[in-house]
C-alpha positions in Angstrom: 0.6 37.2 -24.8 1.0 36.5 -29.0 1.6 40.5 -29.7 4.1 40.6 -26.2 6.2 38.1 -28.0 6.0 39.9 -31.4 6.8 43.4 -29.9 9.7 41.3 -28.4 10.8 40.1 -31.6 10.5 43.3 -33.0 12.4 44.9 -30.5 14.9 42.4 -30.7 15.3 43.2 -34.5 15.4 46.7 -34.7 18.1 46.1 -32.2 20.3 43.3 -34.1 19.8 45.7 -37.3 21.3 48.9 -35.7 24.0 47.2 -34.1 25.0 45.1 -37.0 24.2 47.9 -39.5 25.5 45.1 -42.7 22.2 42.5 -42.0 20.1 41.8 -44.2 16.9 40.6 -43.6 17.6 36.7 -45.0 20.4 36.8 -42.4 18.1 38.0 -39.6 15.2 35.0 -40.5 17.0 32.1 -38.9 17.0 33.6 -35.1 13.6 35.2 -35.4 12.1 31.5 -36.5 14.5 29.9 -33.3 12.7 32.3 -30.9 9.5 31.3 -32.3 10.4 27.8 -32.1 11.2 28.2 -28.8 8.4 30.0 -27.3 6.7 27.2 -29.0 8.2 24.6 -27.7 7.8 26.5 -23.8 4.3 26.8 -24.7 3.8 23.2 -25.6 6.1 21.9 -22.3 3.8 24.3 -20.2 0.5 22.8 -21.6 1.9 19.2 -21.5 2.3 19.7 -17.8 -0.9 21.5 -16.7 -2.9 18.8 -18.7 -0.9 15.5 -16.6 -1.2 17.7 -13.4 -5.2 17.5 -14.2 -4.7 14.2 -14.9 -2.7 12.9 -11.9 -5.4 15.2 -9.9 -8.0 13.3 -11.3 -6.4 10.1 -10.8 -5.4 10.4 -7.1 -6.5 8.8 -3.8 -6.2 11.1 -1.2 -6.3 12.3 2.6 -7.0 15.2 3.1 -8.4 18.1 5.8 -11.2 21.0 4.4 -10.5 23.7 7.0 -13.5 26.0 8.2 -14.6 28.8 10.6 -16.0 26.1 12.8 -18.9 25.3 11.6 -21.2 23.1 9.0 -21.5 25.4 5.9 -19.4 24.6 2.7 -16.4 27.3 2.2 -15.2 27.5 -1.2 -12.4 29.5 -0.4 -12.0 27.4 2.9 -8.2 26.0 2.5 -7.5 22.0 1.9 -4.7 20.5 3.5 -3.0 17.3 2.4 -1.9 14.6 4.2 -1.6 11.7 2.1 -1.9 11.3 -1.4 -1.0 8.3 -4.5 -2.3 7.9 -7.7 -5.3 5.2 -7.8 -3.1 3.5 -10.5 0.0 2.8 -8.3 -1.6 0.5 -5.6 -1.6 -3.3 -6.4 -3.1 -6.7 -5.4 -2.6 -7.1 -1.7 -0.1 -9.8 -1.0 -2.2 -11.6 1.5 -4.9 -11.3 -0.5 -5.4 -10.9 -4.3 -9.1 -9.8 -4.0 -8.2 -5.9 -2.6 -6.6 -2.9 -4.1 -3.5 -1.5 -1.9 -2.7 1.8 -2.4 1.1 2.8 -0.7 0.0 7.1 0.1 3.1 9.7 -0.2 3.6 11.5 3.0 2.8 15.2 2.6 4.6 18.2 4.4 1.9 18.6 6.0 1.2 17.4 9.6 -1.6 16.1 11.2 -2.4 16.2 14.4 -4.6 13.5 16.2 -6.7 16.0 17.5 -7.7 17.1 13.9 -8.2 13.1 12.7 -12.1 14.1 12.4 -11.4 16.4 9.7 -10.3 14.3 7.8 -11.4 12.5 4.8 -10.8 9.4 2.3 -11.0 11.8 -1.2 -11.0 10.9 -4.9 -11.3 12.7 -8.1 -9.3 15.8 -6.8 -11.5 16.0 -3.7 -15.1 13.9 -3.5 -15.3 12.5 -0.3 -15.5 8.7 0.2 -15.4 7.9 3.5 -15.5 10.3 6.4 -13.5 10.1 9.5 -15.8 12.5 11.3 -18.5 10.3 12.5 -18.1 6.5 11.5 -21.3 4.1 10.6 -22.6 1.9 12.7 -21.3 -0.9 10.4 -17.5 0.8 10.9 -15.4 -0.1 13.0 -11.7 0.6 13.9 -9.2 -1.3 16.1 -5.4 -0.3 17.2 -3.4 -3.0 16.0 -0.2 -1.5 17.7 2.8 -3.1 16.3 1.3 -5.7 14.0 1.3 -4.0 10.3 2.8 -5.1 6.7 4.1 -1.9 6.8 8.4 -1.6 7.6 9.0 1.4 8.5 6.8 0.7 11.6 9.2 1.5 14.7 8.7 1.3 18.8 7.6 5.5 18.5 4.5 4.3 16.6 0.7 2.7 16.9 -0.3 1.1 14.2 -4.6 2.1 13.7 -6.8 0.4 10.9 -10.5 1.9 10.8 -12.9 -0.5 8.2 -15.8 2.0 5.8 -18.8 -0.1 5.4 -20.7 -1.2 3.4 -17.5 -0.2 1.2 -14.7 -2.6 2.1 -12.3 -0.1 2.7 -9.3 0.4 5.2 -7.5 3.3 6.1 -4.6 2.4 7.8 -2.2 5.0 9.8 0.0 5.6 12.4 0.1 7.9 15.1 3.7 9.0 16.9 3.3 10.7 20.8 1.4 8.7 21.8 3.5 6.2 24.1 4.8 2.8 23.7 3.5 1.8 27.0 -0.2 3.0 26.8 -1.6 1.5 23.6 0.0 -1.6 24.7 -2.6 -0.8 28.2 -5.1 -0.2 26.1 -4.5 -2.8 23.8 -5.0 -5.5 26.8 -7.9 -4.3 28.0 -10.7 -5.9 27.0 -13.4 -2.8 27.0 -10.8 0.5 26.7 -13.2 1.5 23.6 -15.8 0.5 21.3 -14.8 -0.4 17.6 -17.1 1.7 16.2 -16.3 4.8 18.1 -12.2 4.6 18.0 -12.2 7.8 16.5 -13.8 9.8 19.4 -12.0 7.4 21.3 -8.8 8.6 19.9 -9.4 12.4 19.2 -11.1 13.2 23.0 -9.1 10.8 25.0 -5.9 10.2 23.3 -5.3 13.4 22.2 -6.3 15.4 25.2 -4.1 13.1 27.3 -1.1 13.7 24.3 -1.6 16.7 22.5 1.9 16.6 20.5 -0.1 13.3 19.1 0.8 13.5 15.1 -1.0 10.8 12.7 0.6 9.4 9.6 -1.5 7.9 6.8 -0.2 4.9 5.5 -2.6 3.6 3.1 -5.8 3.0 1.7 -7.0 -0.6 0.6 -10.1 -1.0 -1.5 -12.3 -4.0 -2.1 -11.0 -4.7 -5.8 -14.8 -6.5 -6.6 -16.4 -2.6 -5.2 -13.6 -1.3 -7.7 -13.8 -3.2 -10.6 -14.6 -0.2 -13.1 -11.8 2.1 -12.1 -9.4 -0.9 -12.3 -10.2 -1.5 -16.0 -10.6 1.9 -17.4 -7.6 3.7 -15.1 -5.0 0.7 -15.9 -2.7 1.6 -19.3 -2.8 -1.9 -20.8 1.0 -2.5 -19.4 0.4 -2.1 -16.4 -3.0 -4.0 -16.2 -1.4 -7.1 -18.0 1.3 -6.3 -15.4 -0.9 -6.6 -12.4 -3.2 -9.9 -13.8 -0.2 -11.4 -13.8 1.3 -11.0 -10.5 -2.6 -12.1 -8.9 -2.7 -14.6 -10.5 1.4 -15.9 -9.4 -0.5 -14.8 -5.9 -3.2 -16.6 -6.4 -1.4 -20.1 -7.8 0.8 -19.5 -4.5 -2.7 -19.6 -2.1 -3.9 -22.4 -3.7 -0.2 -24.6 -3.2 -0.3 -23.1 0.8 -3.8 -24.5 1.0 -3.2 -27.7 -0.4 -0.7 -27.9 1.8 -2.3 -27.0 4.7 -4.5 -29.6 4.3 -2.4 -32.8 3.8 -1.6 -31.7 7.3 -5.0 -31.3 8.8 -5.9 -34.6 7.0 -3.1 -36.6 8.5 -3.4 -35.4 12.1 -7.3 -36.3 12.1 -5.7 -40.0 11.1 -3.6 -39.5 13.7 -5.8 -38.7 16.2 -4.0 -35.0 17.0 -6.0 -33.2 15.5 -5.6 -30.8 18.0 -2.1 -29.6 17.4 -3.2 -28.7 13.3 -3.1 -25.1 13.5 0.3 -25.3 15.2 1.7 -27.7 13.2 0.5 -26.4 10.0 2.3 -22.6 11.6 5.4 -24.7 11.6 5.7 -26.0 8.0 4.6 -22.6 6.6 7.7 -21.4 8.4 10.0 -23.7 7.1 9.2 -22.8 3.5 6.7 -25.3 2.4 4.2 -23.5 0.1 3.2 -26.3 -2.1 3.0 -30.7 -2.3 6.1 -32.1 -3.1 7.2 -35.6 -2.9 9.8 -34.5 -0.7 8.2 -31.9 1.3 5.1 -34.5 2.2 8.0 -36.7 3.8 9.2 -33.8 5.6 5.3 -33.1 6.4 4.8 -36.1 7.4 7.7 -36.0 10.0 7.2 -33.8 11.8 3.7 -34.8 12.9 4.8 -38.2 13.4 7.3 -36.7 16.1 4.6 -34.3 17.2 2.5 -37.9 17.9 5.4 -39.0 19.6 6.2 -35.7 22.1 3.6 -33.2 21.3 4.8 -29.4 20.6 8.6 -29.2 19.4 11.1 -26.1 18.9 11.6 -24.5 15.2 15.1 -25.5 15.9 14.2 -28.9 16.6 11.5 -28.5 12.7 15.1 -27.5 10.9 17.2 -30.2 12.1 14.3 -32.9 10.8 14.2 -30.9 7.8 18.3 -30.0 7.3 18.7 -34.3 7.6 16.1 -35.6 5.4 17.5 -32.6 2.6 20.8 -34.5 3.1 19.0 -37.6 2.9 17.5 -36.9 -0.2 20.8 -35.2 -2.1 22.0 -38.9 -0.7 19.7 -41.0 -3.2 20.3 -38.9 -5.3 23.6 -38.6 -5.9 23.3 -42.6 -5.5 21.0 -42.4 -8.8 23.1 -40.4 -10.6 25.7 -43.1 -9.8 23.5 -46.2 -10.8 22.6 -44.6 -14.5 26.1 -43.1 -15.7 28.1 -45.9 -17.9 30.7 -48.1 -16.1 
């Protein structure tokens, strides 16, 4: 490459010399230096891009499919199709459980047919398989979640599926599109529609046969943070590591606050002899946005429990009305307190 470039440079000099007979070599030196610098910058940029690509590949978590000739032999030249991928360090601690590291997958242009699901693998480090959808172990299982998912882009045309690989505690979430809503809802309602450890054969041999146009979108992979502690320490940049630790601590504090609220509800309802409605009341309190205990929130909870004791379950509209009334009362008390403190 160097000889080729030098030849091009010499040819350019000869051309300039012939075209501009009065130009001296000293006049041409800046042009040669600029050309050399441009070539060095281009080479450096290419090398940097290659290094970055190699680094990203080694840090990626992917769902891919390796194409072979239909048998169990390994074909080094076989095509590999990536259906979803993301950098490991782009994940975050799960909003509902800070012990899980969740990675949202970026959708590729490749389309995965449901009938090809068995050929897919979860891979890290450029293609090292850590879980396969070909056959789940007896400890692994999956279930049809329908429209119950924390992915905001789920619509009526898709059905959410979760697969948990054990003992790694790795959870893969994907959508199936092209499986009619009425059909997957019927499966969810039927108790013995499929065995959880045989969900892949059920999807491929039953659903894909009935609906050959059905496709799969891989959405996320969730790891147990305890299982990948070393990777979290080594792969996350220092600033990113500080950020995720801070976020995790905030969620932990919030979870502890909610736990204290639930325990307060539980103890009060036990004392009043209406513990059978505890779970319903705990949900009502959390929906109202009471995430931590305070003097005011404790009074609201006590008022809600008192109403429950008098008349049983009530609507969220009634619960909101109780809270709004107590907020107005609290504001009036605060204003009255300020008037008493103000100088006459």
